[in-house]
C-alpha positions in Angstrom: -0.7 39.4 193.3 1.1 35.8 193.3 1.4 34.1 196.6 4.7 32.9 198.0 5.1 29.8 199.9 6.1 29.9 203.6 9.5 28.1 202.7 10.5 31.0 200.4 9.6 33.6 203.0 11.8 31.8 205.6 14.6 31.5 203.2 14.3 35.2 202.2 14.4 36.1 205.8 17.3 34.0 206.6 19.7 35.2 203.7 20.4 38.7 205.6 21.1 36.9 208.9 23.5 34.6 207.4 25.3 37.2 205.5 25.7 39.1 208.5 26.9 36.2 210.6 29.4 35.5 207.7 30.5 39.1 207.6 31.2 39.2 211.2 33.1 36.2 211.2 35.3 37.5 208.5 36.0 40.7 210.3 36.7 38.8 213.6 39.3 36.7 211.8 40.8 39.8 210.2 41.1 41.8 213.4 42.4 38.7 215.2 45.0 37.9 212.6 46.2 41.5 212.3 46.5 41.5 216.3 48.9 38.2 216.0 50.8 39.7 213.3 51.6 43.0 215.1 52.4 41.0 218.1 55.0 38.8 216.4 56.4 42.1 214.7 56.9 43.8 218.2 58.7 40.5 219.5 60.9 40.7 216.6 61.4 44.5 217.1 60.4 45.3 213.3 56.9 47.1 214.4 57.0 51.0 213.8 53.3 52.4 214.1 52.0 54.5 211.4 50.8 57.8 212.8 47.4 58.8 211.7 47.1 62.0 209.9 44.1 63.7 211.5 44.0 66.5 209.1 43.8 64.4 206.0 41.3 62.1 207.9 39.1 64.9 208.8 39.0 66.5 205.3 38.3 63.1 203.6 35.6 62.1 206.1 33.9 65.5 206.0 33.8 65.6 202.2 32.3 62.3 202.1 29.7 62.7 204.7 28.7 66.2 203.4 28.2 64.8 200.0 26.3 61.6 201.1 24.3 63.8 203.8 23.3 66.5 201.0 22.1 63.6 198.6 20.3 61.8 201.0 18.8 65.1 202.4 17.7 66.2 198.9 16.1 62.7 198.0 14.2 62.7 201.4 12.7 66.2 200.8 11.7 65.1 197.4 10.3 61.9 198.4 8.4 62.6 201.6 9.1 66.4 202.2 9.9 67.6 205.8 9.2 64.3 208.0 11.4 62.6 210.4 12.9 60.6 207.5 14.8 63.6 206.8 17.2 62.9 209.7 18.6 60.2 207.6 20.1 62.9 205.6 20.5 65.7 208.0 22.6 63.5 210.4 25.4 62.6 208.1 25.4 66.3 206.6 25.8 67.8 209.9 28.7 65.3 210.9 30.3 65.9 207.6 30.2 69.8 208.0 31.5 69.2 211.7 34.5 67.3 210.2 35.1 70.1 207.7 35.0 72.7 210.5 37.5 70.5 212.6 39.8 70.4 209.5 39.6 74.2 209.0 40.6 74.7 212.8 43.2 72.1 212.9 44.7 73.4 209.7 44.8 76.9 211.3 46.2 75.6 214.6 48.9 73.6 213.1 49.9 76.3 210.7 49.7 73.9 207.7 
């Protein structure tokens, strides 16, 4: 197995840190500028908040999380059997099923 130099190991370790810091800076300025834009729209009387459609959100999040959780669960069972790593798939699976259950209850209660 070839030996890697210490300098290359340091660079490989720094790359994810730099990526996380740069991503955090981008998200910070996105949130800051969005806030300033909203404040200016409120000052000018042009702001109308968009209502969140909780039914559609819960359906979409439920379907996506259930699909991801099911896929991860199957992969983790195939790789390592029933071990603690299986929680990496069971947690999103159970959250997705919870979102789908909420969507069903919300749709029944709102009459949609």
